[in-house]
N, C-alpha and C positions, 0 to 999 in steps of 0.2 A: 412428489407428494409422499409424506410419511404416513403409513397406515399402522398406528399402534394397535396392540392387542389389548382388549378390555374385557374384564370379568366383573359382573355385578353380584353383590351379596345383599340379600334382603333381611333386615332385622325383624324380630317378632312383631314390633309395633308399626311396621310398614316403611320405616326409613331405609335408605339404601347406602351401601358402600361400594365404590368402584375401585378396581385395581387396574392400572394402565402401565404397560411396559412397551419398550421399543421406540420411544419418542425422546426421552430425556436421559442425560448422563450415560450414553451408550458405550463409553470406554470403560466403565466399571464392569466388574465381572457379573454384576446383576443390579438392576435398578427398577424401582416401581414407584409410581405416583399414586398415592391413596387419596381418595376424596370422599368426604361425607358432608353433605350440605355445602357450606363454603369453607370448610376446614380441609386443608390439603397438606399432606406430608410426603416428602421425597425421601425414600430409603435407598441407600446404595451399599454394596458390599464388595470388598476387594480382598483377595487372599494371595499371599506370597506363593511362588511356584514351589519352593522348597523350604524345609524347616531349617532353623539355625542349628548347627551341630551341637549336640549335647542337650537339646531341649527335650524334656520328658513330661511336659504338661501342655495344656491347650492355651496358647497365647491369643486369647480373644479380647478385643477392645471394642466396647459399644459406646457410641457418643450420640446423645440426643440434645439438640440445640433448637431454640426458638428465636426467630427473627422478630424484632420489634415492629418492623414494617408489615408483618403479617396481620397485625391488628391496627395498623395506621398510627403507630406511636414512635416517638423518638426515645432512644435509650437515655437513661439518666447519666449523671456524672459529667466531668469536664470534657472528655473526648467525644461524647455523644456516639459511642460505638459499642457494640456488644463486647463484653469482657469475658471473664472466666465464668464457667458454668455455675448457675444458681443451685441451691440445695434441691429445688424442685426438679431441675434438669438432671441432676446427679441421681436422685431417687428414681426417676423414670429410666435412666440408663441401667440401674441395678435391676429393675423389674424385667427388662428385656434380657439382660445378660443371664439372669438366673434361669430363665426358661430355655434359652438357646444352648448354653454351655454343655449341659449333660448330653445333648443330642449329636455332638460331633463325635466321629469315631475315636475310640480310645488311643489309637496309634496315629492319629492325625495331629501333627504338631506345627503346621505352618501358621504364620501370623495371619489373623483374620481381623479386618476392620469393618465394623458396621456403623454407618452414619445415618442418622435420621434427622431431618431438618423440617421444622414447621415453617412453611412459606405463606400460608393463608389461614386466617382464623376469623370466626364470626362471634366469638364469645358465647355461643350457644352449646355446641358440642365440645366435649373434653378431649383434647388431642392425646393425652398420655395413655388413654385406653386403646388408642389405635396404633401406637408405636410398635408393639410386638407383632401385630398383624403385618404392618408394612415391612418390618425387618425380615420376617419369615418369608414373605412373598419375594423379596429381593434375593434371598438365598435360594428359593424355589426355582427362579428363572436363571440361576447361575449354574456353573459346573462344579461348584465347591461341594465336597462330600458333606452331607448333612442328613441325619435320620429324622427329618421332619415330614411335612410342615407342622408348625404350631400356630396358635393364635392366642391373644389375650383379650379379655373383656372385663369391663367393670360391671359388677352386679350390685344393685342397690335395692333395698326394700322400701317401697313408698306405699303407705296406707295398706300394709299387709301384702302387697304384690311385688314380686321380683321384676326389676326393670333392667334390661341389658343396655349397657353403654348409656346411662342417663345423661340428661343435659345438666348444666350447672344449676338451673332452677330446680329441677327434680331432686338433685342431690341434697339441696338445702333442707328438704322435707324428709330425708331418709333416716332410718335408724340403723342402717347397715350399709357399709361401703367397703367392698372387697374387690381386689383384682385377682382374676383366675387365669393362669396360663396352662395350656394343655395341648397335647397332640390329639389326633382323631380318637385314639384309644385310651389315653391316660392323662390324668392331671399331673402337671409338673411343678407348678408354683402357685402359692396362694399368699396374699398379704392384704390386710385391711383392718378396719376398726368397726366396732359395734357398740350399741347401747345396751349392754348386759343381756345379750340374746342367749338362747339355749343352744345346746350342741345340735339338736335336731334342726333348728332354724339355719345354722351354719351349713349343715349337710345339704339342706334344701337349696341354699344359694349356690353351692358348688355344682349340684346337678343341673340347675337352671343355666349356669354359666357354661358348663361343658356341652350341653345341648346346642347352644348357640355357636360354640367354637367348632363343633363338628361340621356345620354348614360352611364356615370360613375355611377350614382345612380342605374340604372337598373342592371349593372354588380355586384354591391354590394348586391343587393337583391337576385340575383341568387347565389352568393357566400354564403350568409346566409342560403339559402334553402339547399344547398348541405352540409353545415356544420351541419345544424340542430339547429341553434341558433335563430330561429324566436320566440321561446317562451322565455320570459325574466323572471328573478327571481322575486319572490314576496317580498314585503317590506311593512312596516308600520312605517313611520317616523314622523307622526303627530297624535296627539290625538285631537279629535274634539268634541265639545259639540254643537249640532245643536240648542238646545234651547237658549244657550248663544249667539250663532251667530245671531239668530233672535232678541234677546233682544237688542244686540248692534246696530243692523241695525234699529230697530224700534225707539230706543232712539236718534240716532245721524244722520241718513241720511238727514232728512229735514233740520236740523240745519246746517249741513256741506254744503248742497246745497245752503242754503241762504247765508252762508259766501262766497262761491265761486261766487255767483251771485253779491254780493255787490262789490267784488274786493278790494284788498289791495296791494299797491305797495311795502310795507315793508315786507320783507321775515320773519324776526323774529316775527313781530306782527302777521302775518298769522299763524305761527307755535304756538305761545302762545294761540291764539284764539281756534285753533283746539285742543291743549293739554288740555285746560280748559274744553272742552266738554267731552273729554275722562276721565279726572280726576273726573268730576261730576258723570259720570256713575260708576266709580270705588268706589265712596264714599258710595254706598249702600252695599258694602261687608265688612266683617270683615278682619282683617289682616291675620288671618289663611286662609280664603277663597281666599284672593288675592295671597297668596304664591302659591296656586294651579292654579289660573285662570288668573293671571295678564298677563302672556305671551300670553295666548290664546286671552284675550281681546285686547291686543295690535295688534295682527295679524288680528283679525276681524275688528278692528277699521281702520287699514290701508286699508283693502279691501273696506270698506264703503267709506272712504275718496276718494279712487281712483274712485269708481263708481259715487259718487256725483260730483266730479270735471269733469269727462268725460261727464256725462249727462248734466251738466250745459253748457258746451261748445257746445255740439250737439244741445241742445234745445234753449238756449238763445244766443249763439254766444258770450258769455262773458267769459273771461279768469280769472285766479286767481288774477291777478293784475289789472283787470278792462279793459284791452285792447281788441280791436277787433282782429280777427285772423291775419290780414295782417299788424298790427301796429308794428312799431319798437320802442323800448324804447328810452328815451331821450339820446342823445349822446353829449359829449363834449370832445375836444381834446386840447392838448398843446404840443408844441415842445420846445426843449432846456430847460426843467425844471432843468436839472443838468449841472453845468458848466464844470465838469471834463471830462466826456466821449466825444468821438469824435462826437457822435450824441445821442439824447435822446428824448423820447416822452412819453406822458400819453394818453391812450385811455380809456374812460369810457363810457360804454353803460349800463344804468340802474344800477344794483348792481354788475356789472362785471367791473373790472378795471385792466389794465396792465400798469406797468411802464417798459419800454423797452429801452435798451441802444444798441448802435452800436459802435464797435471798429474796427479800420483799422490797419492792420498789414502787414508785409512783407512775402516773400516766406518762411522765417524761421519759420513762425507761422502756416504753413499748418498742417492740421491734417493728420497723417499717418494712413491709414487703412490697417490692416494686418489680414483680415479674411481668411478663408480657400480658398474661390474662388474669393476673391477680394483683390488685392494688389494695392492700389491707394492712391492718396492724395486729400484732400478736401480743397477748397479755400473759400467756403461759409459755415459757421456753424451757427446753431440756437439752443439755449438751452432754456428750459422752466422750471420754478420753481413754485411749488404750495405749499407754506407754510400753515400750519394748521390755522393760524390766518385769512387767507383769507375767511374762512367760519365761523369764530368765535369759532373754536374748541380750547379747552385748552389741548394741547398735545405737546410732543416734536417733533421737526423736525428731521427726519432721512435722510438717503442718498436718492439719486435719485431713484424713483420707476419706475415700468413699465409704469404707467400712464403718468408720466412726459416725458418719452422717446417717447411714442406713440404720445402724443399731440404735442411735439416739432417737431417730424418728419413730422407730417401733415402740420404744419406751414412752415417748411423748404421746403417741396415739393411745397407749394403754392407760395413761393417767389423766389426760386432759379432760375427759368427760366427767371426772370426779371433782373438778374445780367449779364451785358455784358460778353461775353466769353473772351474778351481780357482785362478785367479790371485788372489792375496790383496789386491791393490790395487783401490781404486775409481779409475777412469780417466775424466778429462774432457778431451776434445779440443775446441778452439775454433778455428774458421776465420774469419778476417777477410779479406774480399775487398777487395783494394787496386786491382785493375783488372778490368773485366768487358767482354768481347766474345766471347760463346760461353758454353759451359756452365761456370758457376762451381761448381755442385754436383759435377761430375766432377773439377774441380780440387781441390775439398775432399777428395774421396776419395783422390786421389794425394798431396796434402800431408799428409793425416791418416796415411796409411801411413808416410810419411817421418818425421813427428814421433813416431809410436809407436815406430818402430825407433830413433830418436835417443834416446828416453827409456829405452830398454832393456826395453820391454815385449815379452815373448816371444810375439809374434803367430805364428800357425801358418804363414801365408803372406802375402806382400805382395799388395795389391789395387790395381788401376788401373781407371779409368773413362773412357768416351768417349761423346760425343753424336753420334748419326747423324741425317741429314736425308734428305729425298726431294723430288725435283721430278718430277711426273708430268703428262703431257699428257692432259687430259680428253677430247680427241677421238681419241686413238690409244692404243696400248698402250706408247708410248715412255716410259721413265722413267730417272732417274739417282739412285743412292743416294750420298749425300755423307757423308764421314767428317769428324769434328771440325768441326761446323758453327759458323759465325759467328752473331752475334745477328740480323743481317739475314736470313740464310738460314733461321733459325728462324721469323722473323716472316713472311717471304715464301714459305716452302716449305710442303710438305704433311705433314710429319711431324717430330716431335721425339722421338727414340728414344734414351734413355740406358741404357747397359749397363755394369755393373761386374762384375769377377770376378778370380779368380786364374788362373794358367796352367792349372788343372785344371777350371775351370767357372765358371758365372755365379753371382754372389752376390746381385745386386739388379738391378731394371730399372724403368724408368718410360717410358711411351710415350703420346703424344698424337697422334691422327690427325686431319687436317683435310680429308680428301678421301674421296669415296665409292669403293667398289670396290677396296680394297686387298687384293690376293691374298696367300695364304700363300707363294706363290713369292717375292713382293717381301719379305715379312717374313723369310723364310729367307735371302735374299741380304743383307739388312741385318744380320742376326745374324752371318753368317759374315764379312762385311766388318768388322763391329764387333770380332770376335774378333782379326782381324789388327791392327787399330788398338790394341786393349787390350794385346796382346803387345808391340807396338812401344813403347808408353808405359811398360809394365812394365820393359822393358829400360833405358830412361832412368832410371827410379827406382832399379833395382838397380845401375846404374853409380855412382850417388851414394852409396848405402849398401846393401850386399848383404843384410845380415841384422841383426837387433836387436843392439845393443851388448851386450857381455858383462856389463857392470855398470851400475848406475844412476849418475846424476850425483852428485858428492859431497854436494850439498845436498838430494838427494831423500830422503824418509823411507824408513827400512828397516823392513820388516815381516817378522816371523817368526811362523809359526803352529805351534801344538802342540795335541794332544788330551789331555783329562783325562777321568776317569770322570764319568758324569752325577751321581753322588751327591756329588761335590765342587764342583759349580758353585756351590751356595749358600755353601759355605765360602770360596770364592775371592771371591765378591761381598761377603759379610758382611752384617750387619744394616743395612738402609738404604743399602747400597753402601759402608759404612765401610771395609772391608778393601781393596777394589779401588781406591777413591779414595785411600786412604793409600799404596798401592803406586805409583800413578801420580804422586803428588806427590813421593814419596821418590826414585823412579828417573827422573823427568822423561820418562815414556813415556805413550803412549796405549794402553790395554788394553780390548779388547772381547771379550765371550763370547757365543757363540750355541749353543743346544742343537740338535744334529743327531742323526741316527739312530745314529751311531757313538759319541756321547758329547757332551762339551763342546768346541767349537772355539774356541780362544783365539787372538786376533791381538794381537801386541805391536808397536807402531810407535814408532820414535825416530830421531833424526838420527845416532846413533852406536851402535856395536856394544856398548860397555861398558854403556850404560844398558839395552839389551835383555837382555844377559846377567844383569844384576842383577835385572831383573823376572822372567826365567825362573827364576832360583834361588829367588826368593821364592814363585813359584807352585808350583814343584816341592816346596818345603818344606811347603806347605799340603796338597798331595795325596799326599805321601810316606807310606808305611806304615813304622812303626818296625821296625828289624831288629836283632836281638841281635848284638852284636859291632861295630856301626857306631859311629863317633865323630861327635858333634854339637856345635855351638856353641850353647849355650842361654843363657837369661837367668834370673837368680835372681829368683823371684817372692815368696818368703816365707822367713823364717828361724825355725826351731824349735829348742828345746833339744837335740833328737836329730838335727838335720840341717837341710838346706835343700831346698826344692822348686824344681826347675829346669824351665822351659819349653824343652824341647830341640827341639820341633817346634811349629808353630802349633796351639794347642789341645791339646797333649800335654805334661802335667807328670809328672815323675818325682821320686822321693825320692833325694837324695844324702845318705846316712847320714853322721853325723859320723865314723864309722870309715873311710869311703871318700873323705874329703876329702884326707888326707895320710897318708904312711907313718908319721909320728910320732903318738904318742897325743895327742889333743886333749881337754881338759876341757870347753871351750866352742867353739862355732862361731866366736865373735868372734876367737879366737886365730889363725884362718886369715886374718883380714882380709877376710872376705867380707861384702859389703853387698847389700841389695836393689837390683835394677837392674843389677848387675854381669853382664858376659858371662863365661861359663866353659865350658871344653871338658869334655865328659863322654862316657863310653862306656856304652852300654846293655848291662848285664850279664845281665838276665833280665826276662822278662815273666811275671807270675803267671798261670797258665792259668785260675784260678778268678775272680780279681778283676780281672785285666787291668792290675794296677799295675806300674809300671816301676821297676826297680832300677838306679840309676846309680852310676858311680864316676869320680872324678877322679884318684885316686892312681895308678891303673894306667897313666895317661898320663904320670906323673912318673918320673924315674929313682930307683931305690932308693938310699937312703943307704948309705955304706960301713959295714960291720959290722952291717947290719940283719939280725936273725935272725927269721925267720918263726916263728910259733907252730907247734910240731910238730903234725902232723896226728894226729887221733885214730886209735888202732888200730881197724881195722874189726872189728866183732863177728863171731865165727865164725858161719858159717851153721848154723842148727839142723839137727841130723841128721834125716833123714827118719824119720818114725815108721813102724814096720812096720805093714803093713796088719792091721787088726783082723780076727780070724776072724769069720766070720759067727756071729751070736748064735743059740744053739740055741732052737728053738721052746719056749716055755713050755708046761707042761702046763695043761690047762684047769682053771680054778678051780671048785671046787664052788659051787653056788649058796649065797649067804649066807642064813641064816635071818632071819626077820623080827625087827625090833628087840626086840619084846616077848618073842619066843622066846629071844633071846640073853640077856635078863635072867633068864629062868627062871620068873617069876611072871606074865608076860603083862600087867603093869600098867606104865603110863608114870609116871615120877617127875614130880610136879607142878612147874611152873616158878614161882619166886617172883614175886609181883606187883611192878610197877614201884615203885621207891623203898621197897620193903617194909623193907629193912634200915635205912633212916633212921628209919622209924617205930618200929622195934624199939629203936633207940638212944634 
């Protein structure tokens, strides 16, 4: 009998999470089954025994997958089998990866694979918030070196209260949705979206999330103690030469410091200057020596470059490109650089540039989401592309990677709240990064705002974004917060903190921390400094275009929405879609109908107003109720000796009697020259209240001929005089009782009745 080890974690609202190990996937280096309600995740971790020679980075691969069977569903598609990871699964992988990666030892380079699988779900609790905890617990019970544990929680604000790991239902009511990843002591990762909240509200959410994470980390420490996995494996993945390290530092530190102090705005020139110093140091070695030491020299040189840049910022307040810490790089913007798209813009900040387009579509362009726990449709899409030429790299461009999906999702979160909920168009924004040195996702937010306004999308407020950095001395409390960081400042610094928002508050954020001991005081300073930067950038955006254009571009589709009663939805669609397809073909429009609570919501799209008006008229004719006295243009459906039947509204036929065709007397309908299929104007004279039949007239719409004498009206019958009230009938006197029949005859005998057919026999 297997006796697994189980730890229970209690959330602030009383719900519990259990961590179980020792029962499943025992051949992995570490495995844990996490359960919350009926949601169950299995996390496993495996690490190679040795590093691949020449590896100088952390080769971590995190996979998160959801089984359709976990929610009792079949996968879509022809094969009916789980395929490639969805965007949602990839985004969850990134959340876990970003919290785990900084906590592996710097000199540990063995391949590590973390797999998290959703095996059971109930549609109540959200599994992505539990993936980080499950992964960290699997590492905690393994012998893989890891400076954890960590945990991740989702923090939502519902009715002014912070909720840890909310349910799907609770999240729908929230105005804040952020994921927080942290160790027991420090926050490591933040990502989420908000409805224009203040900096203080965001800090409050981080504190609430960290308090819950501390309890989860404590449970993992206890679990590791019981398993006996507190002692980690030994490894040696780096060869070092301390004399060579010192030689590199002595040769290059001051020169690199001076380069950083001078400042250079050109990224490639900075790299060339630094490379020249490294090459000069290598020149003292022979080719044979370099074969052995070149990789080591490059690693030591990177360490010295990092130290020199950081020290220059802390001591001199000068950044690599010569800016002061709070300075934003030069910005220029342009709208409508491309004539073809419905909206387009260029946003350039320093050496980062985004060319973004906006396309407007109809309901048929909605994105259908068919994930395990999410079956919905998206009306606002944002896609981000990062080609290699944007950084000057000479390599082929492959498919969309996890980085592109993550950066695009952040920009999508930043902007989506500004699209009106009742906006009739499906909107797609595409950002193509043409240059990159600094945050291209924040450039996407700014360019996206410009493109949306250029397209005439009535966004609520413009949004801007900025990436903040941090340089902190590990031996003292000295630190510097950097606004609008460069790529090198991101790589060599201690924080990458992206913040987007309107003038009224934050709409999205993403933060990665690479240093221990980051206080809330530093976070608050970074947020307030980011607010100043966001407002400055927003000013540059509104100088270019202050508000959405009044009208759409001439070639953009026009969409008109109208509501119809629910009972007419089927009539508009027709059997097998025959009616609606016929209307679309005849009017050259795109028509879609959606049943909502108020009735049927109809969207009509076309490139010109005349086509839309024609479609509206046809739909109104279908849903119209016949009114006596109204004039209609109908079609002759059949001809009878006594008149013709005219379809004056879709599905509504009325009789146009021969006497109502013309003022002159007609012997036959043919005399009027009417044929089947002809259009004819008629007036609805009457609706029979019993049968619902319609009486039509055409002649009343024609001028009366001269000398026409109408048939005199019948003299009305005089009203019958009212009868006088009958006097009450006098009461009859009581009848005397009638004597018996025999007594009435006098002899007391009954006359015999003749037998049946007796008279025939007598005849």
